[in-house]
TORPA-131982 format. One record per residue (C-alpha): z, y, x negated. Coordinates in steps of 0.2 Angstrom, whole numbers. Layout:
N
+-------+-------+-------+
!    pz !    py !    px !
+-------+-------+-------+
!     Z !     Y !     X !
...
+-------+-------+-------+
This chain:
249
+-------+-------+-------+
!    pz !    py !    px !
+-------+-------+-------+
!  -308 !    60 !    78 !
!  -307 !    43 !    87 !
!  -318 !    36 !   101 !
!  -306 !    44 !   114 !
!  -310 !    61 !   106 !
!  -292 !    63 !   100 !
!  -292 !    73 !    84 !
!  -280 !    68 !    69 !
!  -276 !    79 !    54 !
!  -267 !    76 !    38 !
!  -255 !    90 !    33 !
!  -242 !    93 !    19 !
!  -229 !    87 !    31 !
!  -237 !    71 !    39 !
!  -250 !    68 !    52 !
!  -253 !    79 !    67 !
!  -263 !    74 !    83 !
!  -272 !    84 !    96 !
!  -276 !    73 !   111 !
!  -292 !    76 !   121 !
!  -290 !    90 !   134 !
!  -275 !    97 !   125 !
!  -274 !   114 !   116 !
!  -259 !   111 !   104 !
!  -256 !   100 !    89 !
!  -241 !    89 !    89 !
!  -233 !    77 !    76 !
!  -238 !    59 !    75 !
!  -225 !    52 !    63 !
!  -220 !    35 !    70 !
!  -214 !    27 !    54 !
!  -223 !    39 !    43 !
!  -212 !    49 !    31 !
!  -215 !    68 !    30 !
!  -226 !    68 !    15 !
!  -242 !    76 !    10 !
!  -257 !    66 !    18 !
!  -272 !    66 !     6 !
!  -284 !    56 !    17 !
!  -286 !    49 !    35 !
!  -297 !    35 !    40 !
!  -301 !    30 !    58 !
!  -305 !    12 !    62 !
!  -312 !    13 !    80 !
!  -315 !    -6 !    80 !
!  -297 !   -10 !    77 !
!  -290 !     6 !    86 !
!  -280 !    11 !    71 !
!  -278 !    26 !    59 !
!  -274 !    24 !    40 !
!  -265 !    39 !    32 !
!  -266 !    39 !    13 !
!  -251 !    49 !     7 !
!  -246 !    57 !   -10 !
!  -233 !    46 !   -18 !
!  -228 !    36 !    -2 !
!  -242 !    23 !    -1 !
!  -254 !    20 !    14 !
!  -248 !    20 !    32 !
!  -257 !    12 !    47 !
!  -253 !    15 !    65 !
!  -262 !    12 !    82 !
!  -272 !    27 !    90 !
!  -262 !    40 !    99 !
!  -258 !    34 !   117 !
!  -259 !    47 !   132 !
!  -242 !    52 !   139 !
!  -243 !    42 !   155 !
!  -244 !    53 !   171 !
!  -231 !    43 !   181 !
!  -226 !    28 !   170 !
!  -210 !    24 !   160 !
!  -210 !    20 !   141 !
!  -197 !     7 !   137 !
!  -191 !     8 !   119 !
!  -180 !    -6 !   112 !
!  -177 !   -14 !    95 !
!  -171 !    -5 !    79 !
!  -179 !    11 !    74 !
!  -178 !    20 !    57 !
!  -188 !    33 !    48 !
!  -197 !    48 !    56 !
!  -202 !    43 !    74 !
!  -208 !    54 !    88 !
!  -211 !    48 !   106 !
!  -216 !    57 !   121 !
!  -220 !    51 !   139 !
!  -218 !    55 !   157 !
!  -201 !    46 !   157 !
!  -192 !    36 !   143 !
!  -179 !    23 !   144 !
!  -171 !    16 !   128 !
!  -158 !     4 !   123 !
!  -164 !     5 !   104 !
!  -152 !     5 !    89 !
!  -155 !    20 !    78 !
!  -152 !    14 !    60 !
!  -158 !    16 !    42 !
!  -147 !    30 !    36 !
!  -152 !    46 !    28 !
!  -170 !    50 !    32 !
!  -170 !    42 !    49 !
!  -175 !    55 !    62 !
!  -179 !    49 !    80 !
!  -185 !    61 !    93 !
!  -189 !    57 !   111 !
!  -197 !    69 !   124 !
!  -200 !    65 !   142 !
!  -208 !    76 !   156 !
!  -196 !    69 !   169 !
!  -181 !    61 !   160 !
!  -175 !    52 !   145 !
!  -162 !    38 !   149 !
!  -151 !    29 !   137 !
!  -146 !    12 !   144 !
!  -133 !     0 !   139 !
!  -135 !    -6 !   122 !
!  -141 !    11 !   115 !
!  -133 !    16 !    98 !
!  -136 !    29 !    85 !
!  -127 !    24 !    70 !
!  -118 !    36 !    59 !
!  -129 !    45 !    46 !
!  -144 !    45 !    57 !
!  -153 !    59 !    68 !
!  -157 !    56 !    86 !
!  -162 !    69 !    99 !
!  -169 !    68 !   117 !
!  -178 !    82 !   125 !
!  -187 !    86 !   141 !
!  -204 !    95 !   140 !
!  -222 !    94 !   143 !
!  -233 !    82 !   134 !
!  -246 !    89 !   121 !
!  -236 !   105 !   119 !
!  -235 !   104 !   100 !
!  -220 !    94 !    98 !
!  -202 !   100 !    97 !
!  -201 !   117 !    89 !
!  -186 !   123 !    79 !
!  -179 !   140 !    83 !
!  -163 !   148 !    75 !
!  -152 !   161 !    84 !
!  -147 !   169 !    68 !
!  -155 !   171 !    51 !
!  -140 !   163 !    44 !
!  -142 !   147 !    54 !
!  -148 !   132 !    43 !
!  -163 !   122 !    47 !
!  -162 !   103 !    42 !
!  -179 !   102 !    33 !
!  -181 !    83 !    37 !
!  -184 !    86 !    55 !
!  -195 !   102 !    55 !
!  -210 !   104 !    66 !
!  -220 !   121 !    65 !
!  -224 !   132 !    80 !
!  -242 !   130 !    85 !
!  -252 !   139 !    99 !
!  -269 !   137 !   107 !
!  -274 !   123 !    95 !
!  -273 !   133 !    79 !
!  -264 !   126 !    64 !
!  -258 !   143 !    58 !
!  -258 !   154 !    74 !
!  -245 !   167 !    68 !
!  -244 !   168 !    49 !
!  -243 !   157 !    33 !
!  -241 !   158 !    15 !
!  -258 !   158 !     5 !
!  -251 !   159 !   -12 !
!  -235 !   155 !   -21 !
!  -232 !   161 !   -38 !
!  -216 !   153 !   -45 !
!  -217 !   161 !   -62 !
!  -218 !   179 !   -56 !
!  -208 !   175 !   -40 !
!  -221 !   182 !   -28 !
!  -229 !   176 !   -13 !
!  -244 !   181 !    -2 !
!  -243 !   180 !    17 !
!  -258 !   180 !    29 !
!  -254 !   186 !    46 !
!  -265 !   181 !    61 !
!  -254 !   188 !    75 !
!  -245 !   205 !    73 !
!  -227 !   205 !    75 !
!  -210 !   205 !    67 !
!  -207 !   192 !    54 !
!  -192 !   187 !    43 !
!  -192 !   179 !    26 !
!  -179 !   169 !    18 !
!  -175 !   156 !     5 !
!  -167 !   139 !    10 !
!  -158 !   126 !    -1 !
!  -165 !   108 !    -1 !
!  -152 !   103 !    12 !
!  -158 !   117 !    24 !
!  -144 !   129 !    21 !
!  -148 !   147 !    18 !
!  -149 !   153 !     0 !
!  -154 !   171 !     3 !
!  -162 !   182 !    16 !
!  -176 !   190 !     8 !
!  -181 !   202 !    23 !
!  -173 !   202 !    40 !
!  -188 !   211 !    48 !
!  -206 !   214 !    42 !
!  -217 !   223 !    55 !
!  -234 !   216 !    50 !
!  -251 !   218 !    58 !
!  -265 !   206 !    55 !
!  -270 !   205 !    37 !
!  -264 !   199 !    20 !
!  -248 !   205 !    12 !
!  -239 !   202 !    -5 !
!  -221 !   200 !    -6 !
!  -210 !   201 !   -22 !
!  -196 !   188 !   -20 !
!  -187 !   193 !   -36 !
!  -186 !   211 !   -30 !
!  -178 !   206 !   -14 !
!  -165 !   194 !   -21 !
!  -158 !   187 !   -37 !
!  -157 !   168 !   -35 !
!  -152 !   155 !   -48 !
!  -166 !   144 !   -55 !
!  -168 !   129 !   -44 !
!  -178 !   121 !   -30 !
!  -179 !   130 !   -14 !
!  -190 !   132 !     2 !
!  -197 !   149 !     6 !
!  -197 !   151 !    25 !
!  -207 !   162 !    36 !
!  -200 !   165 !    54 !
!  -207 !   175 !    69 !
!  -194 !   179 !    83 !
!  -183 !   165 !    76 !
!  -196 !   152 !    76 !
!  -201 !   144 !    59 !
!  -220 !   146 !    58 !
!  -222 !   141 !    39 !
!  -213 !   135 !    24 !
!  -217 !   130 !     6 !
!  -207 !   124 !    -9 !
!  -202 !   138 !   -20 !
!  -196 !   134 !   -38 !
!  -192 !   151 !   -47 !
!  -195 !   150 !   -66 !
+-------+-------+-------+
């Protein structure tokens, strides 16, 4: 927590932040790759946070800045890597560059305007959204269970400030090909395996009616998949609520 009572947390997919007065977490990834964060250090004198990652070094950034009730954020220059901006209004003539792994997202309450000179070069990801600040970032929802989810730009659905408000995996057993699911909010869930590129490898269950509690699930009994490296994904009403790497032996 910094001097502004903004809370930061390191997760297995980067740093998330909850501004004072807000109820949801949102990604804070400006320049930071989506890698596990082992430790966070807050320097109130310098106004910076330092994220110590697993295998990607240490990253430093300024404290989170509030959304700006009526102002406009002007973004220029060259942008690369994972970046997430949100403000009342955004105007940009930036160049999106860097190639594979570059994923730039901008969210404005009022508008996002691309002015003369803006360019998103081939092989980079750029998206602009309209939505409220402090709402947990940009969520990913699929219309069909066969739809791919590009894993490099995934943000998990949050609610009321809880990191896992719906359900999450509490145990992954690669050898026995079994997982354990902890459900916080009752509902209908779907379970599937995805390849590293986000495409669907197997739909393990299109519908699980689960009450609050802990449930085992036998992946091998649901689908026979070749050995390899996958993501196991848990969805509720089409929203991705949790995922983990899954490497069947």
